C-alpha positions as semicolon CSV with decimal commas, in nm:
position;residue;x (nm);y (nm);z (nm)
1;M;10,226;12,078;10,185
2;P;9,952;12,230;9,985
3;V;9,983;12,209;9,585
4;A;9,876;12,562;9,402
5;R;9,742;12,429;9,060
6;P;9,598;12,734;8,809
7;E;9,214;12,631;8,740
8;S;9,183;12,515;8,404
9;S;8,799;12,668;8,375
10;D;8,582;12,864;8,560
11;S;8,316;12,658;8,384
12;R;8,317;12,351;8,526
13;I;8,085;12,171;8,742
14;I;8,197;11,972;9,012
15;A;8,007;11,823;9,265
16;H;8,040;11,662;9,598
17;I;7,812;11,360;9,766
18;D;7,799;11,289;10,130
19;M;7,645;11,063;10,238
20;D;7,421;11,073;10,555
21;C;7,562;10,932;10,896
22;F;7,634;10,625;10,649
23;Y;7,675;10,377;10,892
24;V;7,375;10,459;11,067
25;Q;7,190;10,414;10,771
26;V;7,390;10,077;10,660
27;E;7,278;9,933;10,969
28;Q;6,905;10,077;10,914
29;R;6,912;9,887;10,567
30;K;6,977;9,555;10,751
31;Q;6,745;9,623;11,051
32;P;6,441;9,783;10,906
33;H;6,287;9,880;11,331
34;L;6,541;10,137;11,353
35;R;6,467;10,411;11,064
36;G;6,276;10,658;11,223
37;L;6,441;10,616;11,607
38;P;6,750;10,767;11,744
39;T;7,061;10,516;11,643
40;A;7,415;10,535;11,672
41;V;7,647;10,313;11,597
42;V;7,964;10,217;11,843
43;Q;8,266;10,078;11,826
44;Y;8,350;9,721;11,967
45;N;8,517;9,792;12,281
46;E;8,268;9,763;12,612
47;W;8,433;10,071;12,840
48;K;8,157;10,339;12,920
49;G;7,943;10,140;12,642
50;G;8,155;10,219;12,370
51;A;8,261;10,507;12,137
52;L;8,052;10,649;11,952
53;I;8,094;10,640;11,546
54;A;7,827;10,735;11,382
55;V;7,474;10,965;11,528
56;S;7,153;10,930;11,378
57;Y;6,948;11,309;11,312
58;E;6,718;11,146;11,560
59;A;6,957;11,095;11,810
60;R;7,139;11,474;11,725
61;N;6,791;11,647;11,844
62;F;6,822;11,470;12,198
63;G;7,174;11,650;12,215
64;V;7,418;11,283;12,145
65;K;7,701;11,385;12,017
66;R;8,007;11,175;11,829
67;S;8,250;11,243;12,052
68;M;8,017;11,096;12,376
69;R;8,055;10,729;12,469
70;G;7,738;10,508;12,486
71;D;7,679;10,538;12,868
72;E;7,648;10,911;12,789
73;A;7,434;10,907;12,501
74;K;7,207;10,710;12,732
75;Q;7,191;10,917;12,967
76;V;7,077;11,218;12,717
77;C;6,870;10,981;12,543
78;P;6,737;10,685;12,731
79;Q;6,565;10,563;12,401
80;I;6,872;10,546;12,175
81;Q;6,938;10,267;12,002
82;L;7,314;10,155;12,017
83;V;7,473;9,916;11,739
84;Q;7,780;9,770;11,812
85;V;8,014;9,773;11,460
86;P;8,086;9,419;11,383
87;V;8,447;9,269;11,455
88;A;8,738;9,091;11,323
89;R;9,022;8,961;11,449
90;G;9,004;9,197;11,795
91;K;8,916;9,544;11,596
92;A;8,637;9,717;11,395
93;D;8,529;9,542;11,051
94;L;8,430;9,787;10,796
95;N;8,403;9,588;10,505
96;A;8,003;9,636;10,523
97;Y;8,053;9,985;10,512
98;R;8,300;9,975;10,214
99;N;8,045;9,769;10,016
100;A;7,764;9,993;10,072
101;G;7,948;10,260;9,939
102;S;8,078;10,107;9,663
103;E;7,704;10,049;9,561
104;V;7,654;10,422;9,561
105;V;7,927;10,491;9,372
106;S;7,802;10,259;9,089
107;I;7,494;10,501;9,037
108;L;7,683;10,777;9,077
109;A;7,946;10,698;8,814
110;R;7,660;10,715;8,529
111;K;7,666;11,083;8,480
112;G;8,011;11,197;8,501
113;R;8,392;11,109;8,592
114;C;8,381;11,003;8,952
115;E;8,649;11,002;9,221
116;R;8,568;10,809;9,540
117;A;8,734;11,044;9,784
118;S;8,632;10,777;10,159
119;I;8,373;10,525;10,217
120;D;8,125;10,754;10,267
121;E;8,231;11,056;10,026
122;V;8,288;11,115;9,644
123;Y;8,358;11,359;9,396
124;L;8,179;11,428;9,028
125;D;8,266;11,599;8,742
126;L;7,960;11,711;8,588
127;T;8,059;11,951;8,331
128;E;8,011;11,724;8,008
129;S;7,668;11,611;8,084
130;A;7,569;11,981;8,187
131;E;7,657;12,109;7,871
132;A;7,524;11,804;7,707
133;M;7,202;11,890;7,905
134;L;7,240;12,274;7,829
135;K;7,278;12,229;7,473
136;E;6,975;11,947;7,422
137;S;6,712;12,028;7,703
138;P;6,748;12,394;7,869
139;P;6,629;12,411;8,184
140;H;6,394;12,706;8,078
141;S;6,299;12,505;7,829
142;L;6,182;12,200;8,132
143;E;5,722;12,172;8,166
144;A;5,813;12,075;8,488
145;I;6,114;12,150;8,759
146;D;6,121;11,807;8,990
147;E;6,078;11,854;9,345
148;E;6,386;11,735;9,493
149;A;6,567;11,988;9,275
150;L;6,348;12,274;9,389
151;K;6,482;12,222;9,762
152;S;6,802;12,329;9,628
153;H;6,972;12,550;9,856
154;V;7,122;12,850;9,629
155;L;7,377;13,084;9,825
156;G;7,327;13,430;9,740
157;L;6,962;13,326;9,674
158;K;6,791;13,712;9,795
159;N;6,344;13,642;9,850
160;E;6,287;13,993;9,694
161;N;5,998;13,912;9,533
162;G;5,805;13,773;9,844
163;N;5,747;13,470;9,678
164;N;5,786;13,109;9,867
165;V;6,168;12,972;9,865
166;K;6,093;12,690;9,617
167;E;5,952;12,941;9,338
168;N;6,260;13,181;9,420
169;V;6,482;12,829;9,302
170;R;6,260;12,730;9,031
171;E;6,352;13,106;8,884
172;W;6,665;13,063;8,946
173;L;6,677;12,725;8,762
174;C;6,525;12,820;8,464
175;R;6,665;13,167;8,368
176;S;6,727;13,249;8,013
177;D;6,930;13,562;8,058
178;T;7,207;13,471;8,306
179;D;7,545;13,395;8,209
180;H;7,721;13,060;8,091
181;R;7,842;12,952;8,398
182;D;7,542;12,950;8,588
183;K;7,342;12,816;8,336
184;L;7,552;12,485;8,372
185;L;7,534;12,524;8,727
186;A;7,157;12,471;8,717
187;C;7,187;12,168;8,466
188;G;7,419;12,021;8,687
189;A;7,168;12,104;9,050
190;L;6,910;11,908;8,797
191;I;7,152;11,609;8,730
192;V;7,278;11,584;9,134
193;A;6,887;11,598;9,241
194;E;6,833;11,293;8,943
195;L;7,119;11,080;9,091
196;R;7,053;11,155;9,517
197;M;6,692;11,030;9,427
198;Q;6,824;10,707;9,204
199;V;7,039;10,651;9,500
200;L;6,744;10,644;9,758
201;K;6,562;10,405;9,546
202;E;6,824;10,129;9,477
203;T;6,986;10,163;9,772
204;E;6,763;10,333;10,075
205;F;7,044;10,555;10,131
206;T;6,978;10,944;10,126
207;C;7,260;11,180;10,069
208;S;7,369;11,520;10,116
209;A;7,560;11,731;9,782
210;G;7,747;12,060;9,744
211;I;7,792;12,158;9,389
212;A;8,033;12,398;9,259
213;H;8,300;12,524;8,996
214;N;8,601;12,350;9,174
215;K;8,610;12,079;9,417
216;M;8,658;12,306;9,684
217;L;8,364;12,510;9,693
218;A;8,185;12,184;9,635
219;K;8,328;12,025;9,943
220;L;8,275;12,300;10,173
221;T;7,907;12,328;10,112
222;S;7,850;11,967;10,083
223;G;7,780;11,944;10,431
224;M;7,574;12,313;10,466
225;N;7,249;12,188;10,490
226;K;7,186;11,818;10,599
227;P;7,052;11,545;10,541
228;A;6,906;11,481;10,215
229;Q;6,980;11,805;10,065
230;Q;7,216;11,991;9,864
231;T;7,367;12,354;9,829
232;V;7,452;12,544;9,518
233;V;7,736;12,789;9,514
234;P;7,713;13,026;9,229
235;F;8,015;13,255;9,123
236;S;7,891;13,562;9,265
237;S;7,826;13,386;9,615
238;V;8,196;13,236;9,623
239;K;8,325;13,588;9,832
240;E;8,041;13,596;10,059
241;L;8,102;13,226;10,152
242;L;8,473;13,296;10,223
243;D;8,459;13,618;10,403
244;S;8,302;13,462;10,704
245;L;8,438;13,140;10,656
246;P;8,701;13,026;11,019
247;I;9,026;12,954;10,841
248;K;9,036;12,603;11,028
249;K;8,724;12,474;10,860
250;M;8,923;12,533;10,530
251;K;9,092;12,171;10,413
252;Q;9,433;12,136;10,445
253;L;9,469;12,417;10,710
254;G;9,313;12,245;11,014
255;G;9,695;12,170;11,143
256;K;10,017;12,345;11,188
257;L;9,974;12,595;10,856
258;G;9,627;12,679;10,992
259;T;9,748;12,780;11,341
260;S;10,080;12,936;11,201
261;L;9,851;13,214;11,035
262;Q;9,657;13,259;11,321
263;N;9,929;13,334;11,557
264;D;10,172;13,513;11,273
265;L;9,919;13,638;11,071
266;G;9,645;13,725;11,274
267;V;9,428;13,529;11,003
268;N;9,106;13,383;11,134
269;T;8,874;13,391;10,869
270;V;8,973;13,248;10,465
271;G;8,859;13,648;10,405
272;D;9,178;13,776;10,611
273;L;9,395;13,609;10,366
274;L;9,263;13,912;10,059
275;Q;9,455;14,172;10,316
276;F;9,813;13,978;10,210
277;S;9,986;14,027;9,826
278;E;10,083;13,721;9,684
279;E;10,469;13,815;9,750
280;K;10,378;13,845;10,148
281;L;10,221;13,494;10,165
282;Q;10,508;13,379;9,906
283;D;10,759;13,497;10,188
284;S;10,621;13,389;10,482
285;Y;10,559;13,018;10,360
286;G;10,714;12,950;10,004
287;I;10,635;13,016;9,648
288;N;10,394;12,749;9,634
289;T;10,231;12,714;9,920
290;G;10,167;13,154;9,917
291;T;10,020;13,111;9,599
292;W;9,830;12,844;9,689
293;L;9,680;13,032;9,986
294;W;9,604;13,358;9,792
295;N;9,387;13,136;9,534
296;I;9,158;12,993;9,774
297;A;9,147;13,357;9,970
298;R;8,929;13,422;9,550
299;G;8,818;13,073;9,557
300;I;9,019;12,951;9,315
301;N;9,107;12,577;9,289
302;G;9,225;12,384;8,988
303;E;9,232;12,036;9,168
304;E;9,082;11,809;8,886
305;V;8,827;11,477;8,979
306;Q;9,080;11,220;8,938
307;G;8,824;10,933;8,785
308;R;8,886;10,682;9,057
309;L;8,583;10,478;9,147
310;L;8,832;10,222;9,357
311;P;9,033;10,362;9,687
312;K;9,414;10,503;9,641
313;S;9,527;10,276;9,955
314;H;9,460;10,007;10,154
315;G;9,522;10,036;10,566
316;S;9,434;9,877;10,861
317;G;9,447;10,053;11,234
318;K;9,400;10,060;11,609
319;S;9,418;10,289;11,868
320;F;9,538;10,200;12,214
321;P;9,431;10,533;12,435
322;G;9,557;10,544;12,785
323;P;9,553;10,252;12,995
324;R;9,545;10,046;12,677
325;A;9,905;10,179;12,558
326;L;10,102;9,863;12,430
327;K;10,440;9,826;12,629
328;T;10,598;9,524;12,484
329;I;10,717;9,445;12,193
330;V;10,520;9,103;12,192
331;S;10,183;9,322;12,242
332;V;10,280;9,509;11,918
333;Q;10,381;9,237;11,757
334;H;10,067;9,048;11,811
335;W;9,846;9,317;11,710
336;L;10,074;9,387;11,415
337;N;9,994;9,034;11,266
338;Q;9,628;9,137;11,317
339;L;9,625;9,425;11,118
340;G;9,892;9,250;10,861
341;E;9,607;8,985;10,785
342;E;9,344;9,221;10,762
343;L;9,531;9,411;10,522
344;S;9,652;9,075;10,315
345;E;9,318;8,960;10,275
346;R;9,203;9,335;10,120
347;L;9,449;9,313;9,902
348;C;9,419;9,001;9,763
349;S;9,061;9,064;9,718
350;D;9,138;9,417;9,505
351;L;9,370;9,183;9,274
352;E;9,128;8,884;9,303
353;Q;8,848;9,156;9,160
354;N;9,047;9,471;9,048
355;R;9,345;9,311;8,867
356;R;9,549;9,587;9,106
357;M;9,886;9,582;9,277
358;A;9,983;9,803;9,568
359;H;10,363;9,841;9,546
360;T;10,473;10,017;9,906
361;L;10,367;9,890;10,265
362;T;10,379;10,208;10,568
363;L;10,383;10,163;10,899
364;H;10,260;10,459;11,137
365;A;10,241;10,463;11,489
366;S;10,199;10,694;11,787
367;A;10,389;10,696;12,123
368;Y;10,481;10,860;12,424
369;K;10,812;10,832;12,647
370;S;10,763;10,829;13,018
371;S;11,095;10,917;13,138
372;D;11,230;11,146;12,882
373;S;11,196;11,517;12,839
374;D;11,146;11,469;12,502
375;S;10,822;11,279;12,491
376;H;10,651;11,513;12,228
377;K;10,873;11,382;11,940
378;K;10,660;11,205;11,707
379;F;10,714;10,842;11,628
380;P;10,876;10,839;11,224
381;S;10,669;10,641;10,979
382;K;10,872;10,401;10,797
383;S;10,794;10,249;10,443
384;C;10,926;9,984;10,229
385;P;10,862;9,778;9,894
386;L;10,530;9,561;9,988
387;R;10,538;9,193;9,947
388;Y;10,244;9,016;9,852
389;G;10,138;8,733;10,113
390;T;10,004;8,751;10,515
391;A;10,334;8,623;10,664
392;K;10,530;8,875;10,458
393;I;10,315;9,174;10,561
394;Q;10,376;9,065;10,917
395;E;10,741;9,008;10,900
396;D;10,758;9,330;10,713
397;A;10,528;9,559;10,981
398;F;10,728;9,416;11,234
399;N;11,077;9,523;11,068
400;L;10,967;9,834;10,991
401;F;10,837;9,919;11,361
402;Q;11,159;9,815;11,533
403;A;11,342;10,038;11,311
404;G;11,104;10,347;11,370
405;L;11,116;10,272;11,748
406;R;11,485;10,249;11,749
407;E;11,513;10,605;11,556
408;Y;11,226;10,725;11,824
409;L;11,399;10,598;12,136
410;G;11,778;10,734;11,983
411;S;12,041;10,730;12,227
412;C;11,853;10,541;12,477
413;G;11,858;10,176;12,277
414;V;11,581;9,943;12,291
415;K;11,592;9,575;12,374
416;I;11,376;9,441;12,066
417;Q;11,406;9,050;12,154
418;G;11,246;8,992;12,505
419;T;10,894;9,202;12,673
420;N;11,065;9,464;12,906
421;H;10,947;9,792;12,947
422;K;11,175;10,056;12,860
423;G;10,967;10,342;12,964
424;W;10,761;10,427;12,634
425;G;10,416;10,331;12,501
426;I;10,201;10,251;12,160
427;T;9,884;10,490;12,157
428;A;9,773;10,402;11,757
429;L;9,937;10,141;11,513
430;S;9,805;10,124;11,141
431;I;9,981;9,950;10,835
432;S;9,859;10,095;10,480
433;A;9,949;9,947;10,122
434;S;9,985;10,208;9,881
435;K;10,120;10,302;9,494
436;I;9,803;10,074;9,387
437;V;9,839;10,041;9,071
438;A;9,645;9,787;8,763
439;V;9,831;9,465;8,695
440;P;9,937;9,482;8,314
441;S;9,750;9,246;8,087
442;G;9,869;8,920;8,023
443;T;10,038;8,872;8,386
444;C;9,879;8,615;8,641
445;S;9,962;8,411;8,946
446;I;10,185;8,097;8,924
447;M;9,880;7,933;9,095
448;K;9,717;7,924;8,713
449;Y;9,988;7,662;8,669
450;F;9,804;7,427;8,913
451;Q;9,475;7,241;8,829
452;G;9,128;7,249;8,993
453;Y;9,288;7,587;9,091
454;Y;8,977;7,835;9,111
455;P;8,831;8,132;9,319
456;S;8,523;8,022;9,533
457;H;8,344;8,298;9,427
458;S;8,435;8,286;9,052
459;S;8,413;8,048;8,762
460;P;8,647;8,025;8,518
461;K;8,651;8,259;8,193
462;Q;8,667;8,237;7,851
463;T;9,002;8,151;7,698
464;P;9,121;8,279;7,396
465;D;9,039;7,957;7,172
466;N;8,696;8,071;7,172
467;F;8,585;7,738;7,361
468;T;8,342;7,754;7,634
469;Q;8,367;7,576;7,953
470;E;8,096;7,505;8,169
471;S;8,064;7,703;8,506
472;V;8,143;7,508;8,727
473;P;8,424;7,431;8,990
474;L;8,670;7,159;8,814
475;S;8,735;6,836;8,983
476;S;9,087;6,763;9,147
477;S;9,124;6,580;8,764
478;E;8,990;6,805;8,531
479;N;9,249;7,014;8,372
480;R;9,164;7,409;8,309
481;E;9,204;7,297;7,962
482;G;8,925;7,085;7,970
483;F;9,063;6,764;7,955
484;M;9,103;6,493;8,212
485;L;9,411;6,440;8,429
486;D;9,499;6,193;8,667
487;T;9,770;6,098;8,905
488;E;9,834;5,844;9,120
489;G;9,805;6,064;9,419
490;Y;9,433;6,206;9,349
491;S;9,270;5,836;9,249
492;E;9,066;5,885;9,538
493;L;8,977;6,210;9,480
494;K;8,886;6,147;9,123
495;S;8,625;5,825;9,177
496;A;8,421;6,069;9,429
497;E;8,378;6,360;9,226
498;P;8,131;6,376;8,930
499;Q;8,287;6,345;8,576
500;I;8,197;6,652;8,332
501;E;8,118;6,648;8,009
502;R;8,237;6,888;7,737
503;S;8,270;6,993;7,409
504;F;8,611;7,095;7,240
505;P;8,711;7,248;6,869
506;C;8,965;7,091;6,687
507;L;9,044;7,286;6,401
508;D;9,202;7,186;6,067
509;Q;9,469;7,380;5,924
510;Q;9,215;7,649;5,763
511;G;9,127;7,703;6,163
512;Q;8,731;7,617;6,031
513;K;8,626;7,290;6,154
514;S;8,518;7,168;6,495
515;C;8,431;6,850;6,618
516;E;8,344;6,693;6,954
517;W;8,562;6,385;7,134
518;R;8,380;6,092;7,086
519;D;8,595;5,798;7,104
520;Q;8,843;5,637;7,282
521;D;9,156;5,757;7,080
522;S;9,030;6,095;7,129
523;F;9,058;6,131;7,505
524;C;9,331;5,995;7,705
525;S;9,483;6,066;8,043
526;L;9,757;6,000;8,207
527;P;9,900;5,722;8,279
528;K;9,809;5,523;8,596
529;Q;10,037;5,297;8,724
530;A;9,914;4,952;8,830
531;K;10,155;4,609;8,960
532;D;10,145;4,456;8,635
533;G;10,149;4,702;8,416
534;F;10,044;5,045;8,284
535;A;9,671;5,130;8,330
536;L;9,448;5,371;8,077
537;E;9,172;5,532;8,182
538;T;8,884;5,675;7,918
539;S;8,620;5,892;7,982
540;H;8,306;5,893;7,721
541;P;8,140;6,195;7,646
542;S;7,887;5,965;7,502
543;G;7,732;5,894;7,834
544;G;7,951;5,540;7,865
545;E;8,134;5,450;8,098
546;S;8,348;5,643;8,258
547;G;8,646;5,567;8,445
548;S;8,711;5,239;8,313
549;A;9,080;5,082;8,275
550;V;9,190;4,926;8,014
551;K;9,526;4,762;8,157
552;Q;9,832;4,809;7,856
553;S;10,144;4,765;7,864
554;N;10,332;4,997;7,596
555;S;10,035;5,248;7,529
556;Q;10,018;5,551;7,324
557;L;9,865;5,839;7,585
558;C;9,727;6,103;7,384
559;F;9,500;6,423;7,483
560;F;9,435;6,766;7,246
561;R;9,636;7,091;7,343
562;D;9,585;7,403;7,116
563;D;9,370;7,209;6,879
564;A;9,604;6,949;6,766
565;R;9,657;6,604;6,886
566;I;9,938;6,507;7,054
567;T;10,097;6,162;7,101
568;L;10,308;6,108;7,352
569;P;10,589;5,857;7,346
570;K;10,541;5,508;7,458
571;L;10,641;5,459;7,838
572;E;10,864;5,173;7,934
573;E;10,788;4,949;8,183
574;Q;11,030;4,947;8,442
575;E;11,021;4,782;8,758
576;H;11,204;5,080;8,948
577;K;10,948;5,336;8,853
578;R;10,683;5,086;8,955
579;N;10,822;5,123;9,279
580;A;10,873;5,464;9,270
581;L;10,511;5,585;9,149
582;K;10,399;5,375;9,504
583;D;10,506;5,641;9,668
584;K;10,343;5,958;9,442
585;Q;10,080;6,060;9,704
586;G;10,265;6,360;9,846
587;T;10,453;6,439;9,569
588;I;10,407;6,814;9,343
589;F;10,213;6,631;9,054
590;K;9,906;6,620;9,224
591;F;9,903;6,974;9,171
592;F;10,041;7,055;8,806
593;K;9,805;7,043;8,535
594;N;10,060;6,851;8,266
595;S;9,923;7,078;7,952
596;N;10,207;7,064;7,738
597;C;10,311;6,864;7,486
598;S;10,636;6,669;7,709
599;S;10,650;6,347;7,865
600;S;10,447;6,314;8,183
601;K;10,724;6,390;8,442
602;P;10,841;6,755;8,380
603;K;11,239;6,775;8,427
604;L;11,479;7,053;8,591
605;E;11,808;7,147;8,449
606;N;12,059;7,230;8,695
607;G;12,455;7,278;8,613
608;G;12,397;7,056;8,279
609;M;12,258;6,766;8,479
610;I;11,896;6,674;8,487
611;Q;11,706;6,540;8,791
612;D;11,388;6,419;8,794
613;L;11,128;6,628;9,008
614;E;11,013;6,370;9,224
615;A;11,080;6,286;9,585
616;N;11,265;5,945;9,466
617;Q;11,464;6,107;9,228
618;V;11,402;5,875;8,967
619;E;11,677;5,961;8,719
620;L;11,545;6,049;8,353
621;P;11,659;5,951;7,988
622;K;11,947;6,237;7,894
623;E;11,752;6,319;7,577
624;R;11,427;6,346;7,515
625;P;11,289;6,397;7,168
626;P;11,010;6,649;7,079
627;A;10,614;6,500;7,111
628;E;10,474;6,434;6,794
629;C;10,157;6,599;6,760
630;T;9,909;6,483;6,467
631;T;9,630;6,696;6,323
632;N;9,305;6,629;6,186
633;S;9,486;6,626;5,831
634;G;9,687;6,357;5,934
635;Q;10,051;6,570;5,934
636;N;10,268;6,538;6,204
637;V;10,422;6,857;6,376
638;Q;10,719;6,833;6,612
639;R;10,722;7,029;6,919
640;E;10,942;7,119;7,176
641;A;10,886;6,980;7,485
642;W;10,854;7,205;7,809
643;D;11,171;7,200;8,076
644;Y;11,232;7,420;8,393
645;K;11,497;7,613;8,446
646;I;11,662;7,650;8,779
647;D;11,762;8,048;8,675
648;E;11,438;8,189;8,523
649;I;11,224;8,147;8,841
650;D;11,210;8,395;9,113
651;P;11,245;8,206;9,450
652;S;11,012;8,430;9,608
653;V;10,685;8,299;9,434
654;I;10,761;7,966;9,609
655;D;10,561;8,108;9,920
656;E;10,202;8,107;9,671
657;L;10,220;7,755;9,652
658;P;10,051;7,532;9,897
659;Q;10,199;7,455;10,218
660;E;10,253;7,101;10,172
661;I;10,484;7,144;9,820
662;Q;10,690;7,463;9,948
663;A;10,928;7,222;10,131
664;E;10,981;6,955;9,784
665;V;10,971;7,315;9,535
666;R;11,238;7,431;9,738
667;S;11,449;7,138;9,715
668;W;11,467;7,183;9,359
669;F;11,699;7,483;9,430
670;R;11,979;7,321;9,641
671;P;12,211;7,176;9,457
672;L;12,202;6,827;9,448
673;K;12,483;6,569;9,444
674;R;12,578;6,425;9,122
675;P;12,507;6,007;9,166
676;N;12,783;5,802;9,209
677;T;12,705;5,595;8,961
678;V;12,942;5,252;8,903
679;K;12,920;5,021;8,599
680;R;12,890;4,671;8,732
681;S;13,182;4,547;8,465
682;S;13,415;4,788;8,671
683;T;13,706;4,651;8,807
684;I;13,952;4,801;9,066
685;A;14,163;4,921;8,776
686;H;13,867;5,161;8,691
687;Y;13,928;5,322;9,020
688;F;14,308;5,445;8,943
689;S;14,460;5,718;8,669
690;P;14,595;5,559;8,345
691;A;14,970;5,514;8,373
692;K;15,152;5,809;8,271
693;A;15,370;5,766;7,950
694;P;15,727;5,726;8,039
């Protein structure tokens, strides 16, 4: 229901920007030869030429309407150009239009608080900009008024002097003897005209606007004079505007509430509401809605511009009219999978680009029952907490549909499994993600722990340590910290990818000295196993031969971490470990960044047992000393080793991992049997309990 909000000030300057037949303009920008021609954008389905979703003003002059289909439009206007909307996953793909709308928003936001209402609609709060303009350069002091501003339509402006329309507008804009509200409104008209011209210059799109003292009036008037024009609503002309406005034209009165006002109170125009007292409206529609109705009849609306450049929700839907209605569970699940895939893609893009996450998944559907007198019953909407991941969204959406269908059919029941039709049909399906909030700073995805992970279109950002990395994708053997990692599983990929030269700071105790890695001792990679020992691969930034192997049996391994030089413990050459490492190709270690002062293999503690994370379950020492870190000043710093703890790992994050290692990680969560170890020196007496003393 509508919410009554007291108007904070009648001196606010609010503009509603409405793009002109926006989808057509986007297509005409891609195909300039369509400019000036009667054009329409049609849906992807070919039945009767497809449904029109946008019609150019040239086509409207021939009588083409959005309610027509393509074949009918051609009969009315044979020369019309029909452009099909892009298609993805069997439905319309609106990404091109969303992105074009974002271009417009970025321009409009330069002058004030901006709220994106839809793909092609924006609210602007220009109060501060108008007040600054009135103080610094009021309209009456300007030598010339922009031509676009002179084309404004000022409601209630009378042509009393016989001047032309533009001259009357000039006089109204430049009045110095009017009240403060109209002066601010004149400044708002000049600002909006300038913004509209800037949008045209930078995007090639035209737009229309309504400028008033609140959002309701601005929205009502933005479409009154189209295309590429603007309408100004002085406070003195509000009553005249609303007196004759049909009640159904008012926002939030186009549905049941508006119908009730017509049937129960005989209200046909907004002005008709003036005959009812606030108490009468409250008695009929409740205190809140009654007050809201009393306010809008007088042009009062306290709704604030939210300052939102991004959409407040994401949705994906599809309609199935007439014979195309979905009548089986299998067909519904198929389309929910398609919608879920699109929604997941948009959510991931929003998270990656804008650092925002949604928290609620909602399913909406329209349905009918052919064998029930209660066929008008509305299909219930269902919601649940949103889980990221395409498969999770698809699963949750299907579960929500099943719950809604059971409730919709009531006692008739529904056979969820199978394809039998029970006399119902789905004419529309949609899923949406809402309650989108910014991700708290300092949080990140689990994927940051895997080497070489960067989105394809993004580049590494500068780290808090203030050292710069080159904006190129890291090779499979390169760590995001800048030092090289090599594992047995990635040895082939490493040889095929170029080595990247880097320079990193090394801070002394005062944290001010920097140096470059220049010698072999300053740069070490993980050990690479060979039959006759361990091979240490070393990269030379100075241009020497990279990747040269130096065979050593008991080598000291080192790398830089947190501005300190870290020396790993010596590794023992054990025959059973060498054999185990031969099978290391498919293990998780080829994905992990080993960026901690720990041994080359992370360990997992579970119930007091230390288990090796490799598939071969090689047993590690029960106690591992902390890594020894050597600073430039020669001091040794003891650092604790990094351990995995089962009780601190959320199992749901496993689905974020690459498919080839999910099964391996899940195995860590299963309790493992304690190894049955028997000492070689044991005798049969070892298996018997000691005899009890008599």
